[in-house]
NULOKOL-722705 format. One record per residue (C-alpha): x, y, z; residue in one letter; residue number from 1. Coordinates in nm, 2 decimals, m for minus. Example, Ala and Ser with C-alpha at 12.3 -4.5 7.8 and 13.67 -1.06 7.14 Angstrom:
1.23 m0.45 0.78 A 1
1.37 m0.11 0.71 S 2
END
This chain:
11.02 m14.92 4.83 X 1
10.99 m14.62 4.60 X 2
10.64 m14.73 4.50 X 3
10.53 m14.77 4.87 X 4
10.67 m14.44 4.95 X 5
10.47 m14.28 4.66 X 6
10.16 m14.44 4.80 X 7
10.21 m14.31 5.14 X 8
10.26 m13.96 5.02 X 9
9.95 m13.98 4.82 X 10
9.76 m14.10 5.12 X 11
9.91 m13.83 5.32 X 12
9.82 m13.58 5.08 X 13
9.46 m13.69 5.06 X 14
9.45 m13.68 5.44 X 15
9.56 m13.32 5.43 X 16
9.30 m13.22 5.15 X 17
9.02 m13.38 5.36 X 18
9.13 m13.22 5.68 X 19
9.13 m12.89 5.50 X 20
8.79 m12.93 5.37 X 21
8.66 m13.04 5.71 X 22
8.84 m12.74 5.87 X 23
8.70 m12.51 5.60 X 24
8.32 m12.62 5.67 X 25
8.10 m12.40 5.87 X 26
7.91 m12.54 6.17 X 27
7.53 m12.56 6.18 X 28
7.30 m12.63 6.46 X 29
7.13 m12.90 6.25 X 30
7.11 m13.00 5.88 X 31
6.82 m13.12 5.68 X 32
6.92 m13.36 5.38 X 33
6.75 m13.55 5.11 X 34
6.43 m13.38 5.11 X 35
6.20 m13.25 4.83 X 36
6.19 m12.88 4.95 X 37
5.94 m12.64 4.79 X 38
6.10 m12.30 4.89 X 39
5.81 m12.07 4.77 X 40
6.08 m11.83 4.66 X 41
6.01 m11.59 4.37 X 42
6.11 m11.87 4.11 X 43
5.91 m12.16 4.27 X 44
6.24 m12.33 4.31 X 45
6.28 m12.69 4.45 X 46
6.56 m12.81 4.64 X 47
6.69 m13.08 4.88 X 48
6.87 m12.95 5.19 X 49
6.91 m12.67 5.44 X 50
7.15 m12.57 5.71 X 51
7.02 m12.40 6.03 X 52
7.19 m12.20 6.27 X 53
7.01 m12.04 6.56 X 54
6.64 m11.96 6.43 X 55
6.76 m11.88 6.09 X 56
6.83 m12.08 5.76 X 57
7.20 m12.01 5.68 X 58
7.21 m12.20 5.36 X 59
6.98 m12.41 5.12 X 60
7.06 m12.62 4.82 X 61
7.14 m12.97 4.71 X 62
7.24 m13.21 4.97 X 63
7.58 m13.25 4.84 X 64
7.64 m12.87 4.85 X 65
7.50 m12.84 5.21 X 66
7.70 m13.14 5.33 X 67
8.02 m12.99 5.16 X 68
7.98 m12.66 5.33 X 69
7.83 m12.74 5.65 X 70
7.89 m12.99 5.94 X 71
7.65 m13.06 6.23 X 72
7.61 m13.32 6.50 X 73
7.24 m13.31 6.43 X 74
7.11 m13.42 6.10 X 75
6.75 m13.48 5.98 X 76
6.74 m13.72 5.69 X 77
6.41 m13.65 5.53 X 78
6.46 m13.98 5.32 X 79
6.28 m13.81 5.01 X 80
5.98 m13.67 5.20 X 81
5.84 m13.32 5.13 X 82
5.93 m13.00 5.31 X 83
5.72 m12.66 5.27 X 84
5.76 m12.34 5.45 X 85
5.58 m12.32 5.80 X 86
5.20 m12.30 5.73 X 87
5.02 m11.97 5.83 X 88
4.66 m11.96 5.91 X 89
4.57 m11.59 5.82 X 90
4.23 m11.59 6.00 X 91
4.16 m11.80 6.31 X 92
4.04 m11.76 6.67 X 93
4.31 m11.92 6.90 X 94
4.12 m11.92 7.22 X 95
3.81 m12.04 7.04 X 96
4.01 m12.34 6.93 X 97
4.12 m12.41 7.30 X 98
3.75 m12.38 7.40 X 99
3.66 m12.63 7.13 X 100
3.88 m12.89 7.30 X 101
3.71 m12.86 7.64 X 102
3.35 m12.75 7.56 X 103
3.09 m12.96 7.39 X 104
3.21 m13.00 7.03 X 105
2.89 m12.99 6.80 X 106
3.08 m13.00 6.47 X 107
2.94 m13.24 6.20 X 108
2.62 m13.30 6.42 X 109
2.32 m13.40 6.21 X 110
2.02 m13.31 6.42 X 111
1.90 m13.10 6.72 X 112
1.81 m13.45 6.89 X 113
2.19 m13.55 6.87 X 114
2.29 m13.22 7.03 X 115
2.02 m13.26 7.30 X 116
2.17 m13.60 7.39 X 117
2.51 m13.45 7.40 X 118
2.40 m13.18 7.64 X 119
2.22 m13.43 7.86 X 120
2.54 m13.63 7.89 X 121
2.73 m13.31 7.99 X 122
2.45 m13.20 8.25 X 123
2.45 m13.55 8.40 X 124
2.84 m13.50 8.48 X 125
2.79 m13.14 8.59 X 126
2.73 m12.97 8.92 X 127
2.39 m12.81 8.99 X 128
2.37 m12.48 8.81 X 129
2.70 m12.54 8.63 X 130
2.71 m12.36 8.30 X 131
2.70 m12.58 7.98 X 132
2.91 m12.43 7.68 X 133
2.93 m12.56 7.34 X 134
3.00 m12.47 6.97 X 135
2.98 m12.61 6.62 X 136
2.62 m12.66 6.54 X 137
2.49 m12.58 6.19 X 138
2.11 m12.63 6.11 X 139
2.20 m12.64 5.72 X 140
2.36 m12.97 5.80 X 141
2.08 m13.14 5.98 X 142
1.86 m13.41 5.83 X 143
1.51 m13.28 5.75 X 144
1.22 m13.42 5.57 X 145
1.16 m13.09 5.37 X 146
1.39 m12.84 5.22 X 147
1.35 m12.61 5.50 X 148
1.63 m12.59 5.76 X 149
1.47 m12.41 6.06 X 150
1.67 m12.28 6.36 X 151
1.61 m12.50 6.69 X 152
1.46 m12.35 6.99 X 153
1.50 m12.34 7.37 X 154
1.23 m12.59 7.44 X 155
1.47 m12.88 7.29 X 156
1.73 m12.80 7.54 X 157
1.50 m12.73 7.84 X 158
1.39 m13.11 7.82 X 159
1.76 m13.21 7.89 X 160
1.87 m12.90 8.08 X 161
1.59 m12.72 8.29 X 162
1.82 m12.59 8.56 X 163
2.17 m12.56 8.40 X 164
2.21 m12.26 8.19 X 165
2.32 m12.37 7.83 X 166
2.48 m12.16 7.56 X 167
2.57 m12.31 7.22 X 168
2.74 m12.10 6.96 X 169
2.65 m12.17 6.60 X 170
2.95 m12.29 6.38 X 171
3.03 m11.95 6.24 X 172
3.00 m11.77 6.59 X 173
2.73 m11.53 6.45 X 174
2.44 m11.69 6.65 X 175
2.38 m11.88 6.97 X 176
2.13 m12.12 7.08 X 177
2.03 m12.11 7.45 X 178
1.79 m12.26 7.69 X 179
1.50 m12.10 7.90 X 180
1.72 m12.10 8.20 X 181
1.97 m11.90 8.03 X 182
1.72 m11.64 7.90 X 183
1.56 m11.63 8.26 X 184
1.91 m11.51 8.40 X 185
1.95 m11.27 8.10 X 186
1.61 m11.10 8.19 X 187
1.76 m10.98 8.51 X 188
2.01 m10.75 8.31 X 189
1.82 m10.70 7.97 X 190
1.45 m10.64 7.85 X 191
1.45 m10.92 7.60 X 192
1.14 m10.77 7.43 X 193
1.34 m10.50 7.27 X 194
1.54 m10.53 6.94 X 195
1.91 m10.49 6.91 X 196
2.05 m10.28 6.64 X 197
2.28 m10.50 6.42 X 198
2.13 m10.83 6.56 X 199
1.82 m11.02 6.56 X 200
1.65 m11.21 6.85 X 201
1.42 m11.49 6.69 X 202
1.07 m11.49 6.83 X 203
0.76 m11.72 6.82 X 204
0.40 m11.59 6.71 X 205
0.34 m11.43 7.05 X 206
0.67 m11.24 7.03 X 207
0.86 m11.44 7.29 X 208
1.22 m11.51 7.23 X 209
1.29 m11.89 7.08 X 210
1.63 m11.92 7.22 X 211
1.82 m11.80 6.91 X 212
2.03 m11.48 6.92 X 213
2.19 m11.36 6.61 X 214
2.49 m11.12 6.57 X 215
2.50 m10.82 6.79 X 216
2.19 m10.97 6.99 X 217
2.42 m11.23 7.13 X 218
2.56 m10.97 7.36 X 219
2.23 m10.97 7.58 X 220
2.33 m11.34 7.66 X 221
2.71 m11.33 7.64 X 222
2.73 m11.04 7.89 X 223
2.60 m11.27 8.17 X 224
2.82 m11.57 8.09 X 225
3.13 m11.59 8.34 X 226
3.46 m11.52 8.20 X 227
3.73 m11.77 8.22 X 228
4.01 m11.70 8.48 X 229
4.35 m11.60 8.36 X 230
4.49 m11.96 8.46 X 231
4.20 m12.13 8.27 X 232
4.27 m11.90 7.98 X 233
4.65 m11.99 7.97 X 234
4.56 m12.37 7.97 X 235
4.32 m12.31 7.68 X 236
4.57 m12.12 7.48 X 237
4.83 m12.39 7.53 X 238
4.58 m12.66 7.41 X 239
4.53 m12.46 7.11 X 240
4.90 m12.42 7.04 X 241
4.93 m12.78 7.06 X 242
4.65 m12.84 6.82 X 243
4.82 m12.59 6.56 X 244
5.17 m12.74 6.58 X 245
5.02 m13.10 6.51 X 246
4.88 m12.98 6.18 X 247
5.19 m12.78 6.07 X 248
5.10 m12.43 6.16 X 249
5.39 m12.22 6.25 X 250
5.19 m11.89 6.26 X 251
4.84 m11.78 6.33 X 252
4.66 m11.44 6.28 X 253
4.45 m11.44 6.60 X 254
4.14 m11.24 6.49 X 255
4.03 m11.04 6.79 X 256
4.20 m11.03 7.12 X 257
4.13 m10.79 7.43 X 258
4.37 m10.65 7.69 X 259
4.37 m10.96 7.91 X 260
4.47 m11.18 7.60 X 261
4.73 m10.94 7.52 X 262
4.88 m10.96 7.87 X 263
4.88 m11.33 7.86 X 264
5.06 m11.34 7.51 X 265
5.32 m11.11 7.65 X 266
5.37 m11.31 7.96 X 267
5.43 m11.63 7.76 X 268
5.66 m11.43 7.53 X 269
5.87 m11.33 7.82 X 270
5.87 m11.68 7.95 X 271
5.97 m11.80 7.60 X 272
5.68 m12.02 7.62 X 273
5.50 m11.90 7.27 X 274
5.58 m12.20 7.05 X 275
5.44 m12.04 6.73 X 276
5.41 m11.69 6.59 X 277
5.09 m11.48 6.67 X 278
4.98 m11.19 6.47 X 279
4.69 m11.07 6.68 X 280
4.42 m10.82 6.60 X 281
4.26 m10.59 6.86 X 282
3.91 m10.67 6.90 X 283
3.71 m10.38 6.80 X 284
3.74 m10.00 6.89 X 285
3.70 m9.99 7.27 X 286
3.94 m9.91 7.57 X 287
4.21 m10.15 7.44 X 288
4.21 m9.97 7.11 X 289
4.24 m9.63 7.28 X 290
4.55 m9.76 7.48 X 291
4.72 m9.88 7.16 X 292
4.66 m9.56 6.99 X 293
4.86 m9.40 7.25 X 294
5.14 m9.67 7.27 X 295
5.16 m9.77 6.92 X 296
5.20 m10.10 6.75 X 297
5.36 m10.37 6.96 X 298
5.63 m10.58 6.78 X 299
5.86 m10.85 6.90 X 300
6.17 m10.74 6.75 X 301
6.39 m11.02 6.89 X 302
6.22 m11.35 6.83 X 303
5.95 m11.23 6.59 X 304
5.68 m11.44 6.78 X 305
5.42 m11.17 6.87 X 306
5.28 m10.87 6.68 X 307
4.98 m10.65 6.76 X 308
4.95 m10.39 6.49 X 309
4.61 m10.42 6.36 X 310
4.23 m10.40 6.46 X 311
3.95 m10.63 6.36 X 312
3.61 m10.49 6.30 X 313
3.27 m10.66 6.19 X 314
3.05 m10.52 5.92 X 315
2.79 m10.78 5.90 X 316
2.69 m11.14 6.00 X 317
2.74 m11.47 5.83 X 318
2.56 m11.63 5.52 X 319
2.45 m11.94 5.71 X 320
2.24 m11.77 5.96 X 321
2.13 m11.50 5.70 X 322
2.32 m11.21 5.88 X 323
2.55 m11.15 5.57 X 324
2.45 m10.79 5.44 X 325
2.32 m10.83 5.09 X 326
2.26 m10.55 4.82 X 327
1.95 m10.74 4.71 X 328
1.72 m10.95 4.94 X 329
1.82 m11.31 5.00 X 330
1.68 m11.56 4.76 X 331
1.53 m11.78 5.02 X 332
1.42 m11.51 5.25 X 333
1.29 m11.21 5.03 X 334
1.21 m10.99 5.34 X 335
1.57 m10.98 5.45 X 336
1.89 m10.82 5.33 X 337
2.08 m10.93 5.65 X 338
2.25 m10.72 5.89 X 339
2.49 m10.43 5.92 X 340
2.66 m10.47 6.27 X 341
2.89 m10.17 6.27 X 342
2.85 m9.80 6.14 X 343
3.01 m9.73 5.81 X 344
3.13 m9.40 5.92 X 345
3.31 m9.58 6.21 X 346
3.50 m9.79 5.97 X 347
3.62 m9.47 5.80 X 348
3.70 m9.31 6.14 X 349
3.89 m9.60 6.28 X 350
4.07 m9.65 5.94 X 351
4.19 m9.29 5.96 X 352
4.31 m9.33 6.31 X 353
4.49 m9.65 6.22 X 354
4.65 m9.50 5.91 X 355
4.80 m9.22 6.13 X 356
4.95 m9.46 6.38 X 357
5.08 m9.73 6.18 X 358
4.80 m9.99 6.24 X 359
4.64 m10.23 6.00 X 360
4.27 m10.25 5.96 X 361
4.09 m10.58 5.89 X 362
3.71 m10.58 5.86 X 363
3.49 m10.89 5.85 X 364
3.27 m10.86 5.54 X 365
3.07 m11.15 5.41 X 366
2.78 m11.02 5.20 X 367
2.82 m10.80 4.89 X 368
2.67 m10.50 5.07 X 369
2.92 m10.53 5.34 X 370
3.20 m10.57 5.12 X 371
3.11 m10.25 4.92 X 372
3.05 m10.05 5.23 X 373
3.40 m10.14 5.35 X 374
3.56 m10.07 5.02 X 375
3.38 m9.73 5.01 X 376
3.50 m9.63 5.36 X 377
3.85 m9.75 5.30 X 378
3.87 m9.54 4.98 X 379
3.75 m9.24 5.17 X 380
4.02 m9.29 5.43 X 381
4.29 m9.36 5.18 X 382
4.20 m9.04 5.00 X 383
4.26 m8.85 5.32 X 384
4.60 m9.01 5.39 X 385
4.72 m9.14 5.06 X 386
5.09 m9.20 5.15 X 387
5.00 m9.40 5.46 X 388
4.74 m9.60 5.28 X 389
4.98 m9.71 4.99 X 390
5.17 m9.94 5.26 X 391
4.87 m10.00 5.52 X 392
4.78 m10.33 5.36 X 393
4.41 m10.30 5.45 X 394
4.21 m10.61 5.46 X 395
3.88 m10.75 5.42 X 396
3.83 m11.08 5.62 X 397
3.62 m11.34 5.43 X 398
3.52 m11.14 5.13 X 399
3.28 m11.42 5.05 X 400
3.00 m11.25 4.83 X 401
3.14 m10.97 4.60 X 402
2.94 m10.79 4.34 X 403
3.14 m10.85 4.02 X 404
3.16 m10.46 3.98 X 405
3.36 m10.45 4.31 X 406
3.61 m10.72 4.24 X 407
3.84 m10.48 4.05 X 408
3.83 m10.25 4.34 X 409
4.03 m10.47 4.58 X 410
4.34 m10.43 4.34 X 411
4.28 m10.05 4.27 X 412
4.26 m9.99 4.64 X 413
4.53 m10.22 4.75 X 414
4.29 m10.40 4.98 X 415
4.37 m10.77 5.06 X 416
4.08 m11.02 5.05 X 417
4.17 m11.26 5.34 X 418
3.96 m11.58 5.26 X 419
3.90 m11.93 5.41 X 420
3.90 m12.21 5.12 X 421
3.70 m12.46 5.33 X 422
3.43 m12.20 5.38 X 423
3.34 m12.25 5.01 X 424
3.31 m12.63 5.04 X 425
3.13 m12.61 5.36 X 426
2.87 m12.35 5.25 X 427
2.83 m12.49 4.88 X 428
2.55 m12.72 4.97 X 429
2.32 m12.42 5.06 X 430
2.48 m12.11 4.92 X 431
2.30 m12.07 4.61 X 432
1.95 m12.12 4.78 X 433
2.07 m11.79 4.97 X 434
2.20 m11.60 4.67 X 435
2.06 m11.73 4.35 X 436
2.24 m11.85 4.02 X 437
2.38 m11.50 3.92 X 438
2.49 m11.34 4.25 X 439
2.68 m11.68 4.34 X 440
2.92 m11.60 4.06 X 441
3.09 m11.35 4.27 X 442
3.12 m11.57 4.58 X 443
3.43 m11.74 4.68 X 444
3.58 m11.60 4.37 X 445
3.94 m11.69 4.42 X 446
4.04 m11.69 4.06 X 447
3.86 m11.36 3.98 X 448
4.05 m11.19 4.26 X 449
4.39 m11.36 4.16 X 450
4.34 m11.27 3.79 X 451
4.28 m10.92 3.90 X 452
4.63 m10.91 4.05 X 453
4.54 m10.98 4.42 X 454
4.69 m11.22 4.66 X 455
4.47 m11.43 4.89 X 456
4.60 m11.50 5.23 X 457
4.43 m11.81 5.34 X 458
4.30 m11.94 5.67 X 459
4.03 m12.16 5.82 X 460
3.86 m11.94 6.07 X 461
3.91 m12.20 6.33 X 462
3.72 m12.33 6.53 X 463
3.45 m12.25 6.26 X 464
3.65 m12.49 6.06 X 465
3.90 m12.76 6.15 X 466
4.25 m12.60 6.19 X 467
4.43 m12.84 5.94 X 468
4.56 m12.62 5.66 X 469
4.59 m12.91 5.43 X 470
4.21 m12.94 5.42 X 471
4.21 m12.59 5.32 X 472
4.48 m12.65 5.06 X 473
4.26 m12.93 4.91 X 474
3.94 m12.72 4.91 X 475
4.13 m12.44 4.73 X 476
4.26 m12.66 4.43 X 477
3.94 m12.89 4.40 X 478
3.64 m12.70 4.53 X 479
3.50 m13.03 4.64 X 480
3.41 m13.18 4.96 X 481
3.63 m13.46 5.12 X 482
3.42 m13.73 4.91 X 483
3.48 m13.56 4.59 X 484
3.13 m13.39 4.56 X 485
3.05 m13.24 4.33 X 486
3.19 m13.39 4.04 X 487
2.92 m13.28 3.80 X 488
2.59 m13.10 3.77 X 489
2.39 m13.41 3.87 X 490
2.55 m13.39 4.21 X 491
2.46 m13.05 4.25 X 492
2.10 m13.09 4.14 X 493
2.04 m13.40 4.36 X 494
2.23 m13.31 4.68 X 495
2.24 m12.93 4.69 X 496
1.98 m12.66 4.80 X 497
1.92 m12.44 4.50 X 498
1.72 m12.13 4.44 X 499
1.41 m12.15 4.22 X 500
1.61 m12.08 3.92 X 501
1.80 m12.41 3.96 X 502
2.13 m12.47 3.76 X 503
2.17 m12.24 3.48 X 504
2.50 m12.38 3.32 X 505
2.62 m12.73 3.41 X 506
2.98 m12.64 3.31 X 507
3.04 m12.48 3.64 X 508
3.03 m12.81 3.82 X 509
3.25 m13.04 3.58 X 510
3.49 m13.15 3.85 X 511
3.42 m12.91 4.14 X 512
3.18 m12.64 4.26 X 513
3.20 m12.32 4.03 X 514
3.53 m12.51 3.95 X 515
3.66 m12.21 3.72 X 516
3.73 m12.03 4.06 X 517
3.98 m12.29 4.21 X 518
4.34 m12.20 4.26 X 519
4.65 m12.41 4.14 X 520
4.87 m12.59 4.39 X 521
5.13 m12.32 4.36 X 522
4.87 m12.05 4.45 X 523
4.73 m12.26 4.74 X 524
5.08 m12.31 4.88 X 525
5.15 m11.93 4.86 X 526
4.82 m11.87 5.03 X 527
4.90 m12.05 5.34 X 528
5.27 m11.93 5.34 X 529
5.41 m11.65 5.15 X 530
5.08 m11.45 5.11 X 531
4.98 m11.50 5.47 X 532
5.34 m11.34 5.57 X 533
5.28 m11.06 5.34 X 534
4.94 m10.97 5.51 X 535
5.12 m10.93 5.84 X 536
5.42 m10.74 5.71 X 537
5.66 m11.03 5.75 X 538
5.74 m11.16 5.39 X 539
6.10 m11.06 5.43 X 540
6.11 m11.29 5.75 X 541
5.91 m11.58 5.66 X 542
5.67 m11.75 5.42 X 543
5.95 m11.90 5.19 X 544
6.26 m12.11 5.27 X 545
6.55 m11.89 5.17 X 546
6.89 m11.82 5.34 X 547
6.86 m11.55 5.60 X 548
6.49 m11.63 5.67 X 549
6.34 m11.77 5.98 X 550
6.36 m12.14 6.00 X 551
5.99 m12.23 6.01 X 552
5.92 m12.54 5.81 X 553
5.69 m12.85 5.81 X 554
5.78 m13.21 5.70 X 555
5.51 m13.39 5.54 X 556
5.44 m13.76 5.49 X 557
5.34 m13.70 5.12 X 558
5.41 m13.45 4.84 X 559
5.09 m13.25 4.83 X 560
5.22 m13.08 4.50 X 561
5.22 m13.41 4.32 X 562
5.00 m13.67 4.47 X 563
4.63 m13.72 4.36 X 564
4.41 m13.45 4.52 X 565
4.25 m13.70 4.76 X 566
4.58 m13.81 4.91 X 567
4.63 m13.46 5.04 X 568
4.34 m13.53 5.29 X 569
4.55 m13.83 5.44 X 570
4.89 m13.65 5.43 X 571
5.02 m13.61 5.78 X 572
5.26 m13.37 5.93 X 573
5.56 m13.54 6.07 X 574
5.76 m13.26 6.20 X 575
5.68 m12.89 6.28 X 576
5.98 m12.66 6.31 X 577
5.96 m12.29 6.43 X 578
6.26 m12.08 6.46 X 579
6.50 m12.39 6.42 X 580
6.33 m12.56 6.71 X 581
6.14 m12.88 6.65 X 582
5.80 m12.79 6.83 X 583
5.62 m13.11 6.72 X 584
5.73 m13.45 6.60 X 585
5.50 m13.73 6.52 X 586
5.55 m14.04 6.74 X 587
END
């Protein structure tokens, strides 16, 4: 009897202790357990579990510790799969992505004939006179019997669309290809015989426009293209949001919005219908910029879903269309050094305005001449307002081709190089033909910049590139295309367009394209998380998984930090969580 009593007392004591432990536990909205969590904190630590309450992480640690401290009716068991902080695209075009879903998608087309067939199909289903829009062509990728990769002309489109106006944006957005019907409409507004400063209208031997308009010259066509209605734009934005969440993007730096876009973003925010975080740049120094100079930066202090505190300017064009401004002439077009699309003095003036009002300045600069000009103008403005400049986080967008002399200036001037890894692996097939074997050493120079003490917030520039950040992660650590090209100098010699000098040193291509410039996996992950957060002044709120930070994270099907590089390309996003809410779950 005494023995039974002791057993009952022991059992009662155990129940009391267990009850006390349960009562001592804190409640959470949900728990994540049994994961491989890459926190991207200062120590690059790895852990297993998180407790989420509201929009924030309240605790992070081992599965046992989290379950001992927190209780919740909602538990996500990751079953050993990988979690990383919410991925951030630091340079993208949200409306452009929405448009790419509905307009003709010309990405990866291989000839002008193929594009003409796509246009013909769209015309057959269109109303008489209806506008045909598309984007994504790149003449550098087209099949050719010679090494020349000429631009197409209007006549190709005229055959399939004589009556419907056609406007097709090049993949980089820095050139458009139109048909004669479109030029006929444009002539009612503009004299196409005159040249456009900062732009180029390609012409035939008789001086007539061929149908290609580069950089600032695009405006003579775009000015007559009807705008989307507000309702159409909201639909396009929603489509873009869905595409972003599917690939694990919890935040996007939207590179260039106008007043109407701002109104739409605010309306969606007020209705709590912004499903991811938007850091938007004002497009150029016009009326909207003047208004924001008066009102000051817009910051969503509650949910942290929308910020407008920066301006986007364009210094030059793109390398693929030879609009990038170079110090020396193009190797494959000696009569050209590219285009300057914005006054250098204006960069300085806008930067001075921004520094006084607490705005960030982000300037598109691809060529080495454009990068040097922007650095010079940033330096002048910073000398005038040194205190403000120290915390301004001025940015150069793309920073694709940099003179070796200018690379150290980024750190010296506290200028952030915002870069897109997949640009390197898209451009590598023809970049040396444009630049030659010496100048190319300062192109897509991630390692040189990182070794110089810089961070590199990464993006895709979608819809120029596909929005999947894992493709950018792969490009950053391999500097190879999706087939593993190049693996050696032979691949480059036989598959790539080169300048007359050819390959000077084969070691550059042992396992990648100028392989010495690639990132480590830790750096690549930071570039799409914490460095992106820093570039938008949000590193204390997001970019890493730590107690007190926003609960933005992504569950992946594979461990991108350990699997063979090729497997990164087939890694899928299984869940995207923004602010503690599941915004996407794979079926």
